SERO-727461 format. One record per residue: residue in one letter; x, y, z of N, C-alpha, C, O, CB in turn. Coordinates in steps of 0.1 Angstrom, whole numbers, plus 5000, padded with zeros to 4 digits. Each point is the difference from the previous one (the first is absolute). Glycine has a CB too. Layout:
N
+----+-------+--------+------+--------+---------+------+-------+--------+------+-------+--------+------+--------+---------+------+
: aa : neast : nnorth :  nup : caeast : canorth : caup : ceast : cnorth :  cup : oeast : onorth :  oup : cbeast : cbnorth : cbup :
+----+-------+--------+------+--------+---------+------+-------+--------+------+-------+--------+------+--------+---------+------+
:  a :     X :      Y :    Z :      X :       Y :    Z :     X :      Y :    Z :     X :      Y :    Z :      X :       Y :    Z :
...
+----+-------+--------+------+--------+---------+------+-------+--------+------+-------+--------+------+--------+---------+------+
END
This chain:
114
+----+-------+--------+------+--------+---------+------+-------+--------+------+-------+--------+------+--------+---------+------+
: aa : neast : nnorth :  nup : caeast : canorth : caup : ceast : cnorth :  cup : oeast : onorth :  oup : cbeast : cbnorth : cbup :
+----+-------+--------+------+--------+---------+------+-------+--------+------+-------+--------+------+--------+---------+------+
:  m :  9390 :   3482 : 5452 :   4985 :    5003 : 4999 :  4993 :   4993 : 5011 :  5003 :   4988 : 5003 :   4998 :    5015 : 4973 :
:  s :  4991 :   5005 : 5032 :   4992 :    4994 : 5011 :  4989 :   4990 : 4994 :  4997 :   5001 : 4988 :   5008 :    5020 : 5027 :
:  r :  4990 :   4971 : 4994 :   4989 :    4991 : 4995 :  4988 :   5008 : 4996 :  4993 :   4997 : 4991 :   5016 :    4984 : 5025 :
:  a :  4987 :   5030 : 4992 :   4990 :    5009 : 4997 :  5002 :   5006 : 4986 :  4990 :   5001 : 4992 :   5007 :    5003 : 5033 :
:  d :  5016 :   5001 : 4972 :   5002 :    5006 : 4988 :  4998 :   4990 : 4988 :  4994 :   5003 : 4990 :   5021 :    5013 : 5022 :
:  a :  4990 :   4972 : 4990 :   4999 :    4989 : 4991 :  4985 :   4997 : 4996 :  4997 :   4998 : 4988 :   5025 :    4993 : 5022 :
:  a :  4971 :   5008 : 5001 :   4985 :    4997 : 4998 :  4993 :   5012 : 4992 :  4992 :   4997 : 4992 :   5008 :    4989 : 5031 :
:  l :  5004 :   5026 : 4980 :   4994 :    5012 : 4993 :  5005 :   4999 : 4986 :  4992 :   5003 : 4990 :   5006 :    5012 : 5032 :
:  s :  5014 :   4982 : 4976 :   5005 :    4999 : 4985 :  4993 :   4990 : 4992 :  4997 :   5002 : 4989 :   5025 :    5004 : 5019 :
:  a :  4975 :   4982 : 4999 :   4993 :    4989 : 4993 :  4986 :   5005 : 4997 :  4995 :   4996 : 4989 :   5019 :    4987 : 5023 :
:  q :  4979 :   5024 : 4997 :   4987 :    5005 : 4998 :  4999 :   5010 : 4988 :  4991 :   4999 : 4992 :   5005 :    4998 : 5032 :
:  v :  5014 :   5012 : 4975 :   5001 :    5009 : 4990 :  5002 :   4993 : 4986 :  4993 :   5003 : 4991 :   5016 :    5014 : 5025 :
:  r :  5000 :   4973 : 4984 :   5002 :    4992 : 4988 :  4987 :   4993 : 4996 :  4998 :   4998 : 4988 :   5025 :    4999 : 5018 :
:  d :  4968 :   4999 : 5003 :   4989 :    4993 : 4997 :  4989 :   5010 : 4994 :  4992 :   4997 : 4991 :   5014 :    4985 : 5027 :
:  a :  4993 :   5029 : 4989 :   4989 :    5010 : 4998 :  5003 :   5008 : 4987 :  4991 :   5003 : 4993 :   5004 :    4999 : 5031 :
:  a :  5018 :   5001 : 4972 :   5003 :    5010 : 4990 :  4994 :   4994 : 4986 :  4994 :   5009 : 4993 :   5027 :    4999 : 5020 :
:  p :  4980 :   4980 : 4983 :   4994 :    4996 : 4987 :  4984 :   5001 : 5001 :  4993 :   5004 : 4990 :   5027 :    4981 : 5005 :
:  l :  4975 :   5011 : 5016 :   4986 :    5002 : 5002 :  4995 :   5014 : 4998 :  4990 :   5002 : 4993 :   5011 :    4978 : 5022 :
:  f :  5005 :   5030 : 4991 :   4995 :    5013 : 4998 :  5004 :   5006 : 4987 :  4993 :   5009 : 4996 :   5007 :    4994 : 5029 :
:  a :  5011 :   4993 : 4969 :   5004 :    5004 : 4987 :  4989 :   4995 : 4990 :  4996 :   5007 : 4990 :   5030 :    4992 : 5016 :
:  a :  4969 :   4989 : 4996 :   4990 :    4994 : 4990 :  4987 :   5008 : 5002 :  4993 :   5003 : 4990 :   5017 :    4974 : 5011 :
:  l :  4986 :   5026 : 5012 :   4988 :    5007 : 5003 :  5001 :   5015 : 4995 :  4989 :   5006 : 4998 :   5007 :    4978 : 5021 :
:  g :  5016 :   5022 : 4980 :   5001 :    5013 : 4996 :  4998 :   5004 : 4987 :  5001 :   5012 : 4996 :   5014 :    4988 : 5021 :
:  d :  4983 :   4991 : 4973 :   4997 :    5003 : 4986 :  4985 :   5001 : 4998 :  4993 :   4991 : 5004 :   5029 :    4997 : 4988 :
:  e :  4973 :   5022 : 5001 :   4985 :    5002 : 4998 :  4995 :   4988 : 4992 :  4989 :   4995 : 5004 :   5014 :    5030 : 4995 :
:  t :  5004 :   4972 : 4990 :   4994 :    4988 : 4993 :  4999 :   4987 : 5007 :  4990 :   4993 : 5000 :   5019 :    5017 : 4980 :
:  r :  5002 :   4987 : 5028 :   4999 :    4988 : 5009 :  4989 :   5001 : 5010 :  4993 :   4991 : 5002 :   5031 :    5006 : 4995 :
:  f :  4976 :   5015 : 5009 :   4989 :    5002 : 5010 :  4986 :   4997 : 4994 :  4991 :   4994 : 5006 :   5024 :    5023 : 5005 :
:  h :  4983 :   4988 : 4977 :   4988 :    4999 : 4994 :  4996 :   4985 : 4997 :  4989 :   4996 : 5001 :   5015 :    5027 : 4989 :
:  l :  5007 :   4970 : 5006 :   4998 :    4985 : 4998 :  4996 :   4993 : 5012 :  4992 :   4991 : 5000 :   5025 :    5009 : 4982 :
:  l :  4989 :   5004 : 5030 :   4996 :    4994 : 5013 :  4986 :   5004 : 5003 :  4993 :   4991 : 5006 :   5030 :    5010 : 5002 :
:  v :  4973 :   5011 : 4990 :   4985 :    5003 : 5003 :  4991 :   4992 : 4991 :  4990 :   4995 : 5005 :   5016 :    5030 : 5002 :
:  r :  4998 :   4974 : 4981 :   4991 :    4992 : 4991 :  4999 :   4985 : 5005 :  4989 :   4995 : 5001 :   5018 :    5020 : 4980 :
:  l :  5005 :   4980 : 5022 :   4999 :    4986 : 5006 :  4992 :   4998 : 5013 :  4994 :   4990 : 5002 :   5029 :    5007 : 4987 :
:  s :  4979 :   5013 : 5019 :   4992 :    5000 : 5013 :  4985 :   5002 : 4998 :  4993 :   4995 : 5008 :   5028 :    5014 : 5004 :
:  t :  4975 :   4999 : 4978 :   4986 :    5002 : 4999 :  4993 :   4990 : 4990 :  4989 :   4997 : 5002 :   5016 :    5027 : 5003 :
:  r :  5003 :   4972 : 4985 :   4994 :    4991 : 4989 :  5004 :   4986 : 5002 :  4994 :   4992 : 4993 :   5006 :    5026 : 4992 :
:  g :  5009 :   4978 : 5023 :   5005 :    4987 : 5002 :  5010 :   4997 : 4988 :  5004 :   5009 : 4992 :   4974 :    4984 : 5020 :
:  p :  5027 :   4994 : 4988 :   5010 :    4996 : 4990 :  4997 :   5003 : 4986 :  4988 :   5000 : 4996 :   5017 :    4983 : 5020 :
:  g :  5005 :   5020 : 4976 :   4998 :    5003 : 4986 :  5012 :   4998 : 4991 :  5011 :   5000 : 5004 :   4972 :    5015 : 5004 :
:  s :  5014 :   4984 : 4979 :   5011 :    4999 : 4991 :  5006 :   5013 : 4997 :  4994 :   5010 : 5004 :   4996 :    4970 : 4986 :
:  i :  5021 :   5020 : 5003 :   5006 :    5014 : 4996 :  4991 :   5007 : 4991 :  4999 :   5012 : 5002 :   5024 :    4979 : 4999 :
:  a :  4969 :   5003 : 4991 :   4991 :    5007 : 4992 :  4988 :   5006 : 5008 :  4996 :   5011 : 4997 :   5010 :    4973 : 4984 :
:  s :  4989 :   5009 : 5028 :   4990 :    5006 : 5009 :  5005 :   5011 : 5009 :  4993 :   5010 : 5003 :   4995 :    4968 : 4996 :
:  l :  5025 :   5020 : 5006 :   5005 :    5010 : 5008 :  5003 :   5013 : 4992 :  4999 :   5011 : 5006 :   5011 :    4971 : 5009 :
:  r :  4994 :   5016 : 4973 :   5002 :    5012 : 4991 :  4987 :   5008 : 4998 :  5001 :   5012 : 4999 :   5019 :    4976 : 4990 :
:  g :  4969 :   5006 : 5009 :   4987 :    5005 : 4998 :  4999 :   5014 : 4998 :  4998 :   5008 : 5009 :   4994 :    4975 : 5004 :
:  g :  5009 :   5021 : 4974 :   4998 :    5015 : 4997 :  5011 :   5009 : 5002 :  5000 :   5012 : 4997 :   4977 :    4984 : 5009 :
:  s :  5034 :   4999 : 5000 :   5011 :    5008 : 5003 :  5009 :   5002 : 4988 :  5000 :   4991 : 4991 :   5000 :    5002 : 5032 :
:  s :  5007 :   5017 : 4976 :   5009 :    5003 : 4989 :  5014 :   4994 : 5002 :  5008 :   5001 : 4991 :   4980 :    5020 : 5005 :
:  v :  5014 :   4972 : 5015 :   5012 :    4992 : 5003 :  5000 :   4988 : 4992 :  4990 :   4993 : 4999 :   5012 :    5016 : 5025 :
:  s :  5010 :   4988 : 4970 :   5001 :    4988 : 4991 :  5000 :   4988 : 5009 :  5003 :   5000 : 5012 :   5011 :    5013 : 4970 :
:  r :  4983 :   4975 : 5012 :   5001 :    4987 : 5006 :  5014 :   4997 : 5006 :  5001 :   4995 : 5011 :   4982 :    4998 : 4973 :
:  q :  5027 :   5011 : 5008 :   5014 :    4998 : 5004 :  5003 :   5008 : 5013 :  5006 :   4995 : 5009 :   5000 :    5001 : 4967 :
:  a :  4989 :   5017 : 5025 :   5002 :    5008 : 5012 :  4992 :   4994 : 5012 :  5005 :   4999 : 5011 :   4999 :    5021 : 4974 :
:  i :  4984 :   4976 : 5013 :   4992 :    4993 : 5010 :  5007 :   4989 : 5005 :  5001 :   4998 : 5012 :   4979 :    5010 : 4979 :
:  t :  5025 :   4983 : 5001 :   5008 :    4988 : 5003 :  5012 :   5004 : 5009 :  5002 :   4994 : 5011 :   4991 :    4995 : 4966 :
:  k :  5015 :   5021 : 5019 :   5012 :    5004 : 5008 :  4995 :   5005 : 5013 :  5007 :   4997 : 5010 :   5006 :    5009 : 4970 :
:  h :  4976 :   5002 : 5021 :   4996 :    5004 : 5014 :  4995 :   4988 : 5008 :  5002 :   5000 : 5012 :   4992 :    5023 : 4979 :
:  l :  5000 :   4968 : 5003 :   4995 :    4989 : 5008 :  5012 :   4991 : 5005 :  5000 :   4994 : 5011 :   4979 :    5006 : 4975 :
:  v :  5032 :   5000 : 5006 :   5012 :    4992 : 5004 :  5006 :   5007 : 5013 :  5004 :   4994 : 5009 :   5000 :    4998 : 4966 :
:  v :  4996 :   5022 : 5025 :   5006 :    5007 : 5011 :  4991 :   4997 : 5012 :  5005 :   4998 : 5011 :   5004 :    5020 : 4975 :
:  l :  4978 :   4983 : 5012 :   4991 :    4997 : 5012 :  5001 :   4986 : 5004 :  4999 :   4997 : 5012 :   4986 :    5020 : 4980 :
:  s :  5018 :   4974 : 5000 :   5002 :    4986 : 5003 :  5013 :   4998 : 5008 :  5001 :   4993 : 5010 :   4986 :    5001 : 4969 :
:  e :  5024 :   5013 : 5017 :   5012 :    4999 : 5006 :  5000 :   5006 : 5015 :  5007 :   4996 : 5009 :   5004 :    5006 : 4969 :
:  a :  4980 :   5008 : 5023 :   4998 :    5006 : 5013 :  4990 :   4992 : 5009 :  4997 :   5003 : 5011 :   5008 :    5020 : 4979 :
:  g :  4989 :   4966 : 5005 :   4991 :    4991 : 5006 :  4986 :   5005 : 5001 :  4992 :   4995 : 5008 :   5027 :    4998 : 5004 :
:  l :  4978 :   5017 : 4980 :   4986 :    5006 : 5001 :  4990 :   4993 : 4991 :  4988 :   5001 : 5003 :   5022 :    5020 : 5002 :
:  v :  4994 :   4972 : 4985 :   4991 :    4993 : 4991 :  5007 :   4985 : 4997 :  5012 :   4998 : 5001 :   4978 :    5026 : 4989 :
:  r :  5001 :   4968 : 5005 :   5005 :    4987 : 4996 :  4993 :   4996 : 4988 :  4989 :   5004 : 4997 :   5018 :    4989 : 5026 :
:  s :  4998 :   4998 : 4969 :   4993 :    4996 : 4987 :  4999 :   4985 : 5000 :  5008 :   4992 : 5007 :   5001 :    5028 : 4980 :
:  s :  4982 :   4975 : 5004 :   4999 :    4986 : 4996 :  4996 :   4999 : 4986 :  4994 :   5009 : 4995 :   5002 :    4985 : 5027 :
:  r :  5006 :   4995 : 4972 :   4996 :    4997 : 4986 :  4986 :   4995 : 5000 :  4996 :   4992 : 5008 :   5028 :    5003 : 4985 :
:  r :  4968 :   5010 : 4998 :   4987 :    4995 : 4996 :  4999 :   4999 : 4985 :  4998 :   5009 : 4993 :   4991 :    5001 : 5028 :
:  g :  5014 :   4978 : 4975 :   5000 :    4998 : 4985 :  5012 :   5008 : 4995 :  5012 :   4998 : 5004 :   4963 :    4998 : 4994 :
:  r :  5023 :   5013 : 4992 :   5011 :    5008 : 4994 :  5002 :   5013 : 5007 :  5010 :   5007 : 4997 :   4986 :    4983 : 4982 :
:  e :  4996 :   5013 : 5031 :   5001 :    5013 : 5007 :  5006 :   4998 : 5013 :  4999 :   4990 : 5007 :   4982 :    5018 : 4982 :
:  r :  5025 :   5003 : 5016 :   5005 :    5001 : 5014 :  4990 :   5009 : 5007 :  4997 :   5011 : 4996 :   5028 :    4986 : 4997 :
:  i :  4970 :   4998 : 5018 :   4991 :    5007 : 5008 :  5007 :   5005 : 5013 :  5007 :   4993 : 5007 :   4975 :    4993 : 4984 :
:  w :  5016 :   5027 : 5011 :   5007 :    5007 : 5011 :  4990 :   5002 : 5011 :  4988 :   5003 : 4998 :   5028 :    5008 : 4986 :
:  e :  4989 :   4988 : 5029 :   4991 :    5003 : 5012 :  5008 :   5006 : 5010 :  5012 :   4998 : 5001 :   4973 :    4982 : 4994 :
:  l :  5008 :   5027 : 5014 :   5006 :    5007 : 5011 :  5005 :   4990 : 5010 :  4994 :   4990 : 5003 :   4990 :    5029 : 4993 :
:  a :  5028 :   4985 : 5010 :   5005 :    4992 : 5011 :  5000 :   5009 : 5012 :  5009 :   5007 : 5003 :   5006 :    4979 : 4981 :
:  p :  4974 :   5013 : 5024 :   4998 :    5009 : 5011 :  5009 :   5000 : 5011 :  5000 :   5010 : 5008 :   4978 :    4988 : 4986 :
:  k :  5031 :   4992 : 5008 :   5009 :    5000 : 5011 :  5009 :   5011 : 5000 :  5003 :   5007 : 5010 :   4996 :    4969 : 4990 :
:  r :  5007 :   5028 : 4988 :   5009 :    5011 : 4999 :  4994 :   5014 : 5003 :  5007 :   5009 : 5004 :   5005 :    4977 : 4980 :
:  l :  4975 :   5015 : 5012 :   4992 :    5012 : 5004 :  5000 :   5001 : 5015 :  5001 :   5011 : 5005 :   4985 :    4987 : 4973 :
:  s :  5011 :   4991 : 5029 :   5000 :    5000 : 5014 :  5013 :   5004 : 5006 :  5001 :   5007 : 5010 :   4982 :    4975 : 4989 :
:  d :  5028 :   5013 : 4994 :   5013 :    5003 : 5005 :  5003 :   5016 : 4999 :  5006 :   5006 : 5009 :   5002 :    4970 : 4983 :
:  a :  4987 :   5029 : 4997 :   5002 :    5015 : 4998 :  4991 :   5007 : 5011 :  5005 :   5010 : 5005 :   4999 :    4987 : 4970 :
:  h :  4985 :   4999 : 5028 :   4992 :    5006 : 5010 :  5007 :   4999 : 5014 :  5000 :   5010 : 5007 :   4978 :    4983 : 4980 :
:  q :  5028 :   4996 : 5015 :   5008 :    4999 : 5013 :  5012 :   5009 : 5000 :  5003 :   5007 : 5010 :   4990 :    4969 : 4993 :
:  y :  5014 :   5025 : 4986 :   5011 :    5009 : 5000 :  4995 :   5015 : 5003 :  5006 :   5008 : 5007 :   5007 :    4976 : 4976 :
:  l :  4977 :   5019 : 5010 :   4994 :    5015 : 5001 :  4995 :   5002 : 5015 :  5002 :   5011 : 5006 :   4991 :    4989 : 4968 :
:  d :  5001 :   4990 : 5032 :   4996 :    5001 : 5014 :  5011 :   5002 : 5008 :  5000 :   5009 : 5009 :   4981 :    4976 : 4987 :
:  r :  5030 :   5008 : 5002 :   5012 :    5001 : 5009 :  5006 :   5013 : 4998 :  5004 :   5006 : 5010 :   5001 :    4970 : 4988 :
:  i :  4996 :   5030 : 4990 :   5006 :    5013 : 4998 :  4991 :   5011 : 5006 :  5004 :   5010 : 5006 :   5006 :    4981 : 4973 :
:  s :  4977 :   5007 : 5020 :   4990 :    5009 : 5007 :  5002 :   5000 : 5014 :  5000 :   5011 : 5006 :   4983 :    4985 : 4977 :
:  k :  5018 :   4993 : 5024 :   5002 :    4999 : 5015 :  5014 :   5007 : 5003 :  5000 :   5006 : 5011 :   4986 :    4973 : 4991 :
:  q :  5024 :   5019 : 4991 :   5013 :    5007 : 5002 :  4999 :   5014 : 4999 :  5005 :   5007 : 5009 :   5006 :    4974 : 4982 :
:  w :  4981 :   5024 : 5000 :   4998 :    5015 : 4999 :  4992 :   5005 : 5012 :  5003 :   5010 : 5005 :   4997 :    4989 : 4970 :
:  d :  4989 :   4994 : 5028 :   4992 :    5003 : 5012 :  5009 :   5001 : 5013 :  4999 :   5010 : 5007 :   4980 :    4979 : 4981 :
:  d :  5029 :   5001 : 5014 :   5009 :    4999 : 5011 :  5009 :   5013 : 5000 :  5002 :   5007 : 5010 :   4997 :    4967 : 4991 :
:  a :  5007 :   5029 : 4987 :   5009 :    5011 : 4999 :  4993 :   5013 : 5004 :  5005 :   5009 : 5007 :   5008 :    4979 : 4976 :
:  l :  4976 :   5014 : 5011 :   4992 :    5012 : 5003 :  4995 :   5001 : 5015 :  5000 :   5011 : 5005 :   4991 :    4989 : 4971 :
:  d :  5006 :   4989 : 5030 :   4997 :    5000 : 5014 :  5012 :   5004 : 5008 :  4999 :   5008 : 5009 :   4983 :    4974 : 4988 :
:  r :  5030 :   5013 : 4999 :   5012 :    5004 : 5007 :  5003 :   5015 : 4999 :  5003 :   5007 : 5009 :   5006 :    4970 : 4988 :
:  l :  4990 :   5028 : 4990 :   5002 :    5014 : 4998 :  4990 :   5009 : 5008 :  5003 :   5010 : 5005 :   5006 :    4984 : 4972 :
:  k :  4978 :   5001 : 5023 :   4990 :    5007 : 5008 :  5003 :   5001 : 5014 :  4999 :   5011 : 5006 :   4985 :    4982 : 4979 :
:  r :  5021 :   4995 : 5021 :   5004 :    5001 : 5015 :  5012 :   5009 : 5002 :  5001 :   5007 : 5010 :   4991 :    4969 : 4993 :
:  f :  5018 :   5023 : 4987 :   5011 :    5009 : 5002 :  4997 :   5014 : 5000 :  5005 :   5008 : 5008 :   5008 :    4975 : 4981 :
:  v :  4979 :   5021 : 5001 :   4996 :    5014 : 4999 :  4991 :   5005 : 5012 :  5001 :   5011 : 5004 :   5000 :    4987 : 4971 :
:  e :  4991 :   4993 : 5030 :   4991 :    5004 : 5011 :  5008 :   5000 : 5014 :  4995 :   5007 : 5009 :   4985 :    4984 : 4978 :
:  d :  5031 :   5003 : 5014 :   5008 :    4999 : 5012 :  5008 :   5013 : 5001 :  5008 :   5002 : 5009 :   4993 :    4972 : 4991 :
+----+-------+--------+------+--------+---------+------+-------+--------+------+-------+--------+------+--------+---------+------+
END
């Protein structure tokens, strides 16, 4: 495996859990809540949703494992907050893919026009 292939493979291994976590509607909703309302407990994040506390907890664990949220203890509660670094990483991955597509389309355009 070439060095470039190894680097690409490492990037995919890093990005896959991130995008898998973002790909679930409930988890995405939790991230939106954390980004607009700030840190919150599971009860506050559940706020009017029909999703159980246990399900919210499982989704938050997936988001935490992907590096998208982090938690801390406040008394008896665990408070969850957004970890913006990984969102920035997702943005960079998408920018890189977008540039690759733009480059490929430019090459195709030049080929067709020649």
